[in-house]
PDB file of N, CA, C and O in Angstrom:
ATOM      1  N   MET A   1     -87.335  72.169  35.748  1.00  0.00           N
ATOM      2  CA  MET A   1     -86.651  71.255  35.947  1.00  0.00           C
ATOM      3  C   MET A   1     -86.578  70.915  34.403  1.00  0.00           C
ATOM      4  O   MET A   1     -87.315  71.104  33.435  1.00  0.00           O
ATOM      5  N   SER A   2     -84.780  70.056  34.728  1.00  0.00           N
ATOM      6  CA  SER A   2     -84.884  69.747  32.968  1.00  0.00           C
ATOM      7  C   SER A   2     -84.411  68.167  33.463  1.00  0.00           C
ATOM      8  O   SER A   2     -83.863  67.856  34.520  1.00  0.00           O
ATOM      9  N   GLY A   3     -84.907  67.092  32.069  1.00  0.00           N
ATOM     10  CA  GLY A   3     -84.750  65.668  32.654  1.00  0.00           C
ATOM     11  C   GLY A   3     -83.233  65.458  32.498  1.00  0.00           C
ATOM     12  O   GLY A   3     -82.461  65.845  31.620  1.00  0.00           O
ATOM     13  N   LYS A   4     -83.034  64.717  33.629  1.00  0.00           N
ATOM     14  CA  LYS A   4     -82.172  63.918  33.767  1.00  0.00           C
ATOM     15  C   LYS A   4     -81.689  62.746  33.649  1.00  0.00           C
ATOM     16  O   LYS A   4     -82.428  61.969  34.255  1.00  0.00           O
ATOM     17  N   PRO A   5     -80.617  62.091  33.065  1.00  0.00           N
ATOM     18  CA  PRO A   5     -80.383  60.549  32.402  1.00  0.00           C
ATOM     19  C   PRO A   5     -80.486  60.048  34.401  1.00  0.00           C
ATOM     20  O   PRO A   5     -80.162  60.423  35.528  1.00  0.00           O
ATOM     21  N   LEU A   6     -81.359  58.695  33.442  1.00  0.00           N
ATOM     22  CA  LEU A   6     -80.944  57.727  34.820  1.00  0.00           C
ATOM     23  C   LEU A   6     -81.285  56.250  34.501  1.00  0.00           C
ATOM     24  O   LEU A   6     -81.983  55.922  33.542  1.00  0.00           O
ATOM     25  N   ARG A   7     -80.793  55.481  35.291  1.00  0.00           N
ATOM     26  CA  ARG A   7     -80.722  53.838  35.143  1.00  0.00           C
ATOM     27  C   ARG A   7     -81.749  52.877  35.370  1.00  0.00           C
ATOM     28  O   ARG A   7     -81.761  52.352  36.483  1.00  0.00           O
ATOM     29  N   LEU A   8     -82.660  52.521  34.491  1.00  0.00           N
ATOM     30  CA  LEU A   8     -83.667  51.787  34.751  1.00  0.00           C
ATOM     31  C   LEU A   8     -83.512  50.751  34.311  1.00  0.00           C
ATOM     32  O   LEU A   8     -82.863  50.540  33.287  1.00  0.00           O
ATOM     33  N   ASP A   9     -84.230  49.654  35.178  1.00  0.00           N
ATOM     34  CA  ASP A   9     -84.100  48.192  34.574  1.00  0.00           C
ATOM     35  C   ASP A   9     -84.860  47.936  33.417  1.00  0.00           C
ATOM     36  O   ASP A   9     -85.994  48.405  33.326  1.00  0.00           O
ATOM     37  N   GLU A  10     -84.314  47.167  32.418  1.00  0.00           N
ATOM     38  CA  GLU A  10     -84.315  46.974  31.281  1.00  0.00           C
ATOM     39  C   GLU A  10     -85.916  46.311  30.725  1.00  0.00           C
ATOM     40  O   GLU A  10     -86.538  46.313  29.663  1.00  0.00           O
ATOM     41  N   GLU A  11     -86.038  46.002  31.527  1.00  0.00           N
ATOM     42  CA  GLU A  11     -87.540  45.576  31.466  1.00  0.00           C
ATOM     43  C   GLU A  11     -88.615  46.447  32.069  1.00  0.00           C
ATOM     44  O   GLU A  11     -89.747  46.385  31.588  1.00  0.00           O
ATOM     45  N   LEU A  12     -88.443  46.986  32.746  1.00  0.00           N
ATOM     46  CA  LEU A  12     -89.158  47.941  32.491  1.00  0.00           C
ATOM     47  C   LEU A  12     -89.505  48.915  31.556  1.00  0.00           C
ATOM     48  O   LEU A  12     -90.651  49.291  31.309  1.00  0.00           O
ATOM     49  N   VAL A  13     -88.256  49.390  30.939  1.00  0.00           N
ATOM     50  CA  VAL A  13     -88.056  50.396  29.783  1.00  0.00           C
ATOM     51  C   VAL A  13     -88.672  49.576  28.932  1.00  0.00           C
ATOM     52  O   VAL A  13     -89.518  50.199  28.290  1.00  0.00           O
ATOM     53  N   HIS A  14     -88.589  47.989  28.535  1.00  0.00           N
ATOM     54  CA  HIS A  14     -89.243  47.361  27.670  1.00  0.00           C
ATOM     55  C   HIS A  14     -90.760  47.701  27.731  1.00  0.00           C
ATOM     56  O   HIS A  14     -91.454  48.272  26.889  1.00  0.00           O
ATOM     57  N   GLU A  15     -91.123  47.154  29.065  1.00  0.00           N
ATOM     58  CA  GLU A  15     -92.868  46.755  29.115  1.00  0.00           C
ATOM     59  C   GLU A  15     -92.943  48.190  29.233  1.00  0.00           C
ATOM     60  O   GLU A  15     -93.835  48.098  28.388  1.00  0.00           O
ATOM     61  N   ALA A  16     -92.887  49.165  29.414  1.00  0.00           N
ATOM     62  CA  ALA A  16     -93.115  51.028  29.134  1.00  0.00           C
ATOM     63  C   ALA A  16     -93.194  51.240  28.023  1.00  0.00           C
ATOM     64  O   ALA A  16     -94.084  52.038  27.731  1.00  0.00           O
ATOM     65  N   SER A  17     -92.562  50.815  27.150  1.00  0.00           N
ATOM     66  CA  SER A  17     -92.095  50.836  25.496  1.00  0.00           C
ATOM     67  C   SER A  17     -93.605  50.165  24.786  1.00  0.00           C
ATOM     68  O   SER A  17     -94.249  50.757  23.919  1.00  0.00           O
ATOM     69  N   LEU A  18     -93.969  48.848  25.356  1.00  0.00           N
ATOM     70  CA  LEU A  18     -95.061  48.099  24.478  1.00  0.00           C
ATOM     71  C   LEU A  18     -96.386  48.899  25.049  1.00  0.00           C
ATOM     72  O   LEU A  18     -97.351  49.022  24.295  1.00  0.00           O
ATOM     73  N   VAL A  19     -96.426  49.390  26.258  1.00  0.00           N
ATOM     74  CA  VAL A  19     -97.488  49.627  26.598  1.00  0.00           C
ATOM     75  C   VAL A  19     -97.761  51.624  26.126  1.00  0.00           C
ATOM     76  O   VAL A  19     -98.800  52.234  25.873  1.00  0.00           O
ATOM     77  N   GLY A  20     -96.482  52.036  26.181  1.00  0.00           N
ATOM     78  CA  GLY A  20     -96.469  53.468  25.418  1.00  0.00           C
ATOM     79  C   GLY A  20     -96.866  53.464  23.920  1.00  0.00           C
ATOM     80  O   GLY A  20     -97.419  54.262  23.164  1.00  0.00           O
ATOM     81  N   LYS A  21     -96.389  52.328  23.830  1.00  0.00           N
ATOM     82  CA  LYS A  21     -96.980  52.080  21.829  1.00  0.00           C
ATOM     83  C   LYS A  21     -98.880  52.419  21.871  1.00  0.00           C
ATOM     84  O   LYS A  21     -99.527  53.411  21.533  1.00  0.00           O
ATOM     85  N   VAL A  22     -99.255  51.195  22.397  1.00  0.00           N
ATOM     86  CA  VAL A  22    -100.733  51.423  22.390  1.00  0.00           C
ATOM     87  C   VAL A  22    -100.993  52.730  23.131  1.00  0.00           C
ATOM     88  O   VAL A  22    -101.761  53.376  22.419  1.00  0.00           O
ATOM     89  N   LYS A  23    -100.695  53.426  24.260  1.00  0.00           N
ATOM     90  CA  LYS A  23    -101.054  55.011  24.925  1.00  0.00           C
ATOM     91  C   LYS A  23    -100.601  56.041  23.528  1.00  0.00           C
ATOM     92  O   LYS A  23    -100.877  57.241  23.543  1.00  0.00           O
ATOM     93  N   LYS A  24    -100.153  55.639  22.798  1.00  0.00           N
ATOM     94  CA  LYS A  24     -99.366  56.345  22.043  1.00  0.00           C
ATOM     95  C   LYS A  24     -97.826  57.682  23.000  1.00  0.00           C
ATOM     96  O   LYS A  24     -97.513  58.846  22.751  1.00  0.00           O
ATOM     97  N   ARG A  25     -97.437  56.926  23.785  1.00  0.00           N
ATOM     98  CA  ARG A  25     -96.609  58.051  24.802  1.00  0.00           C
ATOM     99  C   ARG A  25     -95.033  57.160  24.705  1.00  0.00           C
ATOM    100  O   ARG A  25     -94.965  55.978  25.040  1.00  0.00           O
ATOM    101  N   SER A  26     -93.851  57.929  24.207  1.00  0.00           N
ATOM    102  CA  SER A  26     -92.787  57.087  24.697  1.00  0.00           C
ATOM    103  C   SER A  26     -92.657  56.321  25.959  1.00  0.00           C
ATOM    104  O   SER A  26     -93.397  56.391  26.940  1.00  0.00           O
ATOM    105  N   ALA A  27     -91.685  55.634  25.805  1.00  0.00           N
ATOM    106  CA  ALA A  27     -91.124  54.674  27.250  1.00  0.00           C
ATOM    107  C   ALA A  27     -90.981  55.387  28.206  1.00  0.00           C
ATOM    108  O   ALA A  27     -91.296  55.065  29.352  1.00  0.00           O
ATOM    109  N   ALA A  28     -90.407  56.625  27.819  1.00  0.00           N
ATOM    110  CA  ALA A  28     -90.207  57.830  29.146  1.00  0.00           C
ATOM    111  C   ALA A  28     -91.310  58.424  29.415  1.00  0.00           C
ATOM    112  O   ALA A  28     -91.383  58.672  30.619  1.00  0.00           O
ATOM    113  N   LYS A  29     -92.268  58.788  28.781  1.00  0.00           N
ATOM    114  CA  LYS A  29     -93.157  59.005  29.123  1.00  0.00           C
ATOM    115  C   LYS A  29     -94.076  58.546  29.761  1.00  0.00           C
ATOM    116  O   LYS A  29     -94.785  59.193  30.531  1.00  0.00           O
ATOM    117  N   GLN A  30     -94.214  56.814  29.397  1.00  0.00           N
ATOM    118  CA  GLN A  30     -95.160  56.079  30.020  1.00  0.00           C
ATOM    119  C   GLN A  30     -94.825  55.771  31.564  1.00  0.00           C
ATOM    120  O   GLN A  30     -95.689  55.757  32.441  1.00  0.00           O
ATOM    121  N   ILE A  31     -93.246  55.488  31.813  1.00  0.00           N
ATOM    122  CA  ILE A  31     -92.875  55.808  32.805  1.00  0.00           C
ATOM    123  C   ILE A  31     -92.859  56.636  34.041  1.00  0.00           C
ATOM    124  O   ILE A  31     -92.752  56.471  35.256  1.00  0.00           O
ATOM    125  N   GLU A  32     -93.061  57.885  32.929  1.00  0.00           N
ATOM    126  CA  GLU A  32     -93.275  59.591  33.803  1.00  0.00           C
ATOM    127  C   GLU A  32     -94.682  59.265  34.694  1.00  0.00           C
ATOM    128  O   GLU A  32     -94.934  59.429  35.888  1.00  0.00           O
ATOM    129  N   TYR A  33     -95.586  58.660  33.424  1.00  0.00           N
ATOM    130  CA  TYR A  33     -97.059  58.524  33.986  1.00  0.00           C
ATOM    131  C   TYR A  33     -97.331  57.571  35.075  1.00  0.00           C
ATOM    132  O   TYR A  33     -98.142  57.705  35.992  1.00  0.00           O
ATOM    133  N   TRP A  34     -96.465  56.505  34.819  1.00  0.00           N
ATOM    134  CA  TRP A  34     -96.593  55.469  35.932  1.00  0.00           C
ATOM    135  C   TRP A  34     -96.634  55.899  37.471  1.00  0.00           C
ATOM    136  O   TRP A  34     -97.346  55.642  38.442  1.00  0.00           O
ATOM    137  N   ALA A  35     -95.096  56.973  37.102  1.00  0.00           N
ATOM    138  CA  ALA A  35     -94.646  57.365  38.161  1.00  0.00           C
ATOM    139  C   ALA A  35     -95.925  58.247  38.785  1.00  0.00           C
ATOM    140  O   ALA A  35     -96.257  57.858  39.905  1.00  0.00           O
ATOM    141  N   THR A  36     -96.595  59.217  38.324  1.00  0.00           N
ATOM    142  CA  THR A  36     -97.149  60.257  38.879  1.00  0.00           C
ATOM    143  C   THR A  36     -98.588  59.511  39.398  1.00  0.00           C
ATOM    144  O   THR A  36     -99.391  59.893  40.250  1.00  0.00           O
ATOM    145  N   LEU A  37     -98.592  58.252  38.513  1.00  0.00           N
ATOM    146  CA  LEU A  37    -100.205  57.661  39.089  1.00  0.00           C
ATOM    147  C   LEU A  37     -99.752  57.402  40.364  1.00  0.00           C
ATOM    148  O   LEU A  37    -100.374  57.935  41.283  1.00  0.00           O
ATOM    149  N   GLY A  38     -98.491  56.471  40.713  1.00  0.00           N
ATOM    150  CA  GLY A  38     -98.314  56.044  41.651  1.00  0.00           C
ATOM    151  C   GLY A  38     -97.985  56.619  43.007  1.00  0.00           C
ATOM    152  O   GLY A  38     -98.277  56.222  44.135  1.00  0.00           O
ATOM    153  N   LYS A  39     -97.321  57.627  42.602  1.00  0.00           N
ATOM    154  CA  LYS A  39     -97.223  59.278  43.467  1.00  0.00           C
ATOM    155  C   LYS A  39     -98.746  59.424  44.080  1.00  0.00           C
ATOM    156  O   LYS A  39     -98.826  59.647  45.288  1.00  0.00           O
ATOM    157  N   ILE A  40     -99.827  59.322  43.394  1.00  0.00           N
ATOM    158  CA  ILE A  40    -101.158  59.727  44.131  1.00  0.00           C
ATOM    159  C   ILE A  40    -101.720  58.717  44.747  1.00  0.00           C
ATOM    160  O   ILE A  40    -102.490  58.819  45.702  1.00  0.00           O
ATOM    161  N   ALA A  41    -101.382  57.772  44.261  1.00  0.00           N
ATOM    162  CA  ALA A  41    -101.999  56.443  44.528  1.00  0.00           C
ATOM    163  C   ALA A  41    -101.567  56.556  46.186  1.00  0.00           C
ATOM    164  O   ALA A  41    -102.441  56.389  47.037  1.00  0.00           O
ATOM    165  N   LYS A  42    -100.463  56.787  46.491  1.00  0.00           N
ATOM    166  CA  LYS A  42     -99.779  56.682  48.013  1.00  0.00           C
ATOM    167  C   LYS A  42    -100.096  57.633  48.516  1.00  0.00           C
ATOM    168  O   LYS A  42    -100.543  57.633  49.663  1.00  0.00           O
ATOM    169  N   GLU A  43     -99.966  58.607  47.866  1.00  0.00           N
ATOM    170  CA  GLU A  43    -101.182  60.225  48.514  1.00  0.00           C
ATOM    171  C   GLU A  43    -102.529  59.811  48.964  1.00  0.00           C
ATOM    172  O   GLU A  43    -102.956  60.106  50.081  1.00  0.00           O
ATOM    173  N   ASN A  44    -103.188  59.137  48.107  1.00  0.00           N
ATOM    174  CA  ASN A  44    -104.184  59.004  48.725  1.00  0.00           C
ATOM    175  C   ASN A  44    -105.179  57.562  48.359  1.00  0.00           C
ATOM    176  O   ASN A  44    -105.894  57.361  47.377  1.00  0.00           O
ATOM    177  N   PRO A  45    -104.851  56.498  49.809  1.00  0.00           N
ATOM    178  CA  PRO A  45    -104.942  54.967  49.485  1.00  0.00           C
ATOM    179  C   PRO A  45    -105.777  54.907  49.099  1.00  0.00           C
ATOM    180  O   PRO A  45    -105.886  54.227  48.079  1.00  0.00           O
ATOM    181  N   ASP A  46    -106.684  55.434  49.536  1.00  0.00           N
ATOM    182  CA  ASP A  46    -108.398  54.977  49.487  1.00  0.00           C
ATOM    183  C   ASP A  46    -109.059  55.494  48.339  1.00  0.00           C
ATOM    184  O   ASP A  46    -110.287  55.578  48.349  1.00  0.00           O
ATOM    185  N   LEU A  47    -108.291  55.907  47.197  1.00  0.00           N
ATOM    186  CA  LEU A  47    -109.135  56.150  45.984  1.00  0.00           C
ATOM    187  C   LEU A  47    -108.664  54.956  44.988  1.00  0.00           C
ATOM    188  O   LEU A  47    -107.497  54.563  45.015  1.00  0.00           O
ATOM    189  N   PRO A  48    -109.668  54.376  44.070  1.00  0.00           N
ATOM    190  CA  PRO A  48    -109.103  53.190  43.549  1.00  0.00           C
ATOM    191  C   PRO A  48    -108.535  53.432  41.862  1.00  0.00           C
ATOM    192  O   PRO A  48    -109.044  54.183  41.030  1.00  0.00           O
ATOM    193  N   ILE A  49    -107.422  52.610  41.702  1.00  0.00           N
ATOM    194  CA  ILE A  49    -106.617  53.266  40.764  1.00  0.00           C
ATOM    195  C   ILE A  49    -107.260  54.005  39.295  1.00  0.00           C
ATOM    196  O   ILE A  49    -106.919  54.848  38.466  1.00  0.00           O
ATOM    197  N   HIS A  50    -108.455  53.054  39.594  1.00  0.00           N
ATOM    198  CA  HIS A  50    -108.943  53.231  37.701  1.00  0.00           C
ATOM    199  C   HIS A  50    -109.763  54.864  38.399  1.00  0.00           C
ATOM    200  O   HIS A  50    -110.033  55.850  37.712  1.00  0.00           O
ATOM    201  N   PHE A  51    -109.931  54.763  39.427  1.00  0.00           N
ATOM    202  CA  PHE A  51    -110.808  56.883  39.336  1.00  0.00           C
ATOM    203  C   PHE A  51    -109.298  57.788  38.911  1.00  0.00           C
ATOM    204  O   PHE A  51    -109.259  58.709  38.095  1.00  0.00           O
ATOM    205  N   ILE A  52    -108.179  57.275  39.661  1.00  0.00           N
ATOM    206  CA  ILE A  52    -107.080  57.727  39.700  1.00  0.00           C
ATOM    207  C   ILE A  52    -107.060  58.517  37.900  1.00  0.00           C
ATOM    208  O   ILE A  52    -107.241  59.635  37.417  1.00  0.00           O
ATOM    209  N   GLU A  53    -106.706  57.050  37.378  1.00  0.00           N
ATOM    210  CA  GLU A  53    -106.556  57.412  36.139  1.00  0.00           C
ATOM    211  C   GLU A  53    -107.062  58.120  35.073  1.00  0.00           C
ATOM    212  O   GLU A  53    -106.473  58.530  34.073  1.00  0.00           O
ATOM    213  N   ASP A  54    -109.044  58.289  35.624  1.00  0.00           N
ATOM    214  CA  ASP A  54    -109.955  59.226  35.021  1.00  0.00           C
ATOM    215  C   ASP A  54    -109.388  60.405  35.224  1.00  0.00           C
ATOM    216  O   ASP A  54    -108.886  61.104  34.344  1.00  0.00           O
ATOM    217  N   ILE A  55    -109.472  60.733  36.744  1.00  0.00           N
ATOM    218  CA  ILE A  55    -108.775  62.473  36.927  1.00  0.00           C
ATOM    219  C   ILE A  55    -107.721  62.415  36.199  1.00  0.00           C
ATOM    220  O   ILE A  55    -108.114  62.953  35.164  1.00  0.00           O
ATOM    221  N   LEU A  56    -106.661  62.132  36.036  1.00  0.00           N
ATOM    222  CA  LEU A  56    -105.558  62.369  35.345  1.00  0.00           C
ATOM    223  C   LEU A  56    -106.022  62.329  33.419  1.00  0.00           C
ATOM    224  O   LEU A  56    -105.223  62.796  32.608  1.00  0.00           O
ATOM    225  N   GLU A  57    -107.059  61.859  33.065  1.00  0.00           N
ATOM    226  CA  GLU A  57    -107.000  61.847  31.667  1.00  0.00           C
ATOM    227  C   GLU A  57    -107.873  62.871  31.417  1.00  0.00           C
ATOM    228  O   GLU A  57    -107.648  63.568  30.427  1.00  0.00           O
ATOM    229  N   ALA A  58    -109.042  63.166  32.266  1.00  0.00           N
ATOM    230  CA  ALA A  58    -109.798  64.431  32.370  1.00  0.00           C
ATOM    231  C   ALA A  58    -108.830  65.814  32.453  1.00  0.00           C
ATOM    232  O   ALA A  58    -108.927  66.741  31.649  1.00  0.00           O
ATOM    233  N   ASP A  59    -107.959  65.776  33.486  1.00  0.00           N
ATOM    234  CA  ASP A  59    -107.104  66.837  33.684  1.00  0.00           C
ATOM    235  C   ASP A  59    -106.516  67.026  32.247  1.00  0.00           C
ATOM    236  O   ASP A  59    -106.733  68.093  31.672  1.00  0.00           O
ATOM    237  N   ALA A  60    -105.773  66.034  31.629  1.00  0.00           N
ATOM    238  CA  ALA A  60    -105.325  66.659  30.330  1.00  0.00           C
ATOM    239  C   ALA A  60    -105.839  66.849  29.214  1.00  0.00           C
ATOM    240  O   ALA A  60    -105.200  66.984  28.170  1.00  0.00           O
ATOM    241  N   GLU A  61    -107.219  66.882  29.343  1.00  0.00           N
ATOM    242  CA  GLU A  61    -108.485  66.722  28.593  1.00  0.00           C
ATOM    243  C   GLU A  61    -108.693  68.222  28.575  1.00  0.00           C
ATOM    244  O   GLU A  61    -108.711  69.007  27.626  1.00  0.00           O
ATOM    245  N   ARG A  62    -108.884  68.461  30.224  1.00  0.00           N
ATOM    246  CA  ARG A  62    -108.653  69.825  30.355  1.00  0.00           C
ATOM    247  C   ARG A  62    -107.679  71.209  30.176  1.00  0.00           C
ATOM    248  O   ARG A  62    -107.927  72.415  30.164  1.00  0.00           O
ATOM    249  N   LYS A  63    -106.478  70.421  30.048  1.00  0.00           N
ATOM    250  CA  LYS A  63    -105.288  71.360  29.623  1.00  0.00           C
ATOM    251  C   LYS A  63    -104.899  71.593  27.994  1.00  0.00           C
ATOM    252  O   LYS A  63    -104.011  72.276  27.485  1.00  0.00           O
ATOM    253  N   HIS A  64    -106.079  70.623  27.314  1.00  0.00           N
ATOM    254  CA  HIS A  64    -105.900  70.817  25.600  1.00  0.00           C
ATOM    255  C   HIS A  64    -107.194  71.510  25.085  1.00  0.00           C
ATOM    256  O   HIS A  64    -107.387  71.822  23.910  1.00  0.00           O
ATOM    257  N   GLY A  65    -108.186  71.739  26.274  1.00  0.00           N
ATOM    258  CA  GLY A  65    -109.310  72.403  25.963  1.00  0.00           C
ATOM    259  C   GLY A  65    -110.025  71.297  25.202  1.00  0.00           C
ATOM    260  O   GLY A  65    -110.325  71.564  24.039  1.00  0.00           O
ATOM    261  N   LEU A  66    -110.359  70.041  25.698  1.00  0.00           N
ATOM    262  CA  LEU A  66    -111.092  69.411  24.913  1.00  0.00           C
ATOM    263  C   LEU A  66    -112.411  69.137  25.736  1.00  0.00           C
ATOM    264  O   LEU A  66    -113.135  68.142  25.719  1.00  0.00           O
ATOM    265  N   ILE A  67    -112.499  70.141  26.358  1.00  0.00           N
ATOM    266  CA  ILE A  67    -114.211  69.465  27.403  1.00  0.00           C
ATOM    267  C   ILE A  67    -114.542  71.528  27.768  1.00  0.00           C
ATOM    268  O   ILE A  67    -113.740  72.429  28.014  1.00  0.00           O
ATOM    269  N   SER A  68    -116.084  71.526  27.627  1.00  0.00           N
ATOM    270  CA  SER A  68    -116.338  72.501  27.913  1.00  0.00           C
ATOM    271  C   SER A  68    -117.404  72.338  29.277  1.00  0.00           C
ATOM    272  O   SER A  68    -117.805  71.244  29.677  1.00  0.00           O
ATOM    273  N   GLU A  69    -117.821  73.853  29.982  1.00  0.00           N
ATOM    274  CA  GLU A  69    -118.551  73.694  30.790  1.00  0.00           C
ATOM    275  C   GLU A  69    -119.483  73.407  30.879  1.00  0.00           C
ATOM    276  O   GLU A  69    -120.173  73.614  29.881  1.00  0.00           O
ATOM    277  N   TYR A  70    -120.030  72.879  31.842  1.00  0.00           N
ATOM    278  CA  TYR A  70    -122.014  71.946  31.809  1.00  0.00           C
ATOM    279  C   TYR A  70    -122.901  73.376  32.260  1.00  0.00           C
ATOM    280  O   TYR A  70    -122.888  74.080  33.269  1.00  0.00           O
ATOM    281  N   ARG A  71    -123.526  73.406  31.209  1.00  0.00           N
ATOM    282  CA  ARG A  71    -124.492  74.364  32.003  1.00  0.00           C
ATOM    283  C   ARG A  71    -126.000  73.739  32.365  1.00  0.00           C
ATOM    284  O   ARG A  71    -126.657  73.122  31.526  1.00  0.00           O
ATOM    285  N   PHE A  72    -126.518  74.018  33.915  1.00  0.00           N
ATOM    286  CA  PHE A  72    -127.641  73.552  34.122  1.00  0.00           C
ATOM    287  C   PHE A  72    -128.802  74.241  33.446  1.00  0.00           C
ATOM    288  O   PHE A  72    -128.886  75.468  33.492  1.00  0.00           O
ATOM    289  N   GLY A  73    -129.758  73.456  32.780  1.00  0.00           N
ATOM    290  CA  GLY A  73    -130.960  74.147  32.371  1.00  0.00           C
ATOM    291  C   GLY A  73    -130.592  74.280  31.463  1.00  0.00           C
ATOM    292  O   GLY A  73    -131.254  74.870  30.609  1.00  0.00           O
TER     293      GLY A  73
END
């Protein structure tokens, strides 16, 4: 699926730009992250938002090969 132009509130884009700089994301990627976070939170209302953020971070680390399998013993 390719990106499609959307009309977004200027304040939202500005805030996403500021937060995105800290997180090393473009404004578009920051809005995409917020949308993903909101979708997961909506589908799982019993999960705390910080728990969802941790899951997304761990998944990104896994996708980039930054984790290793834990071996017991």
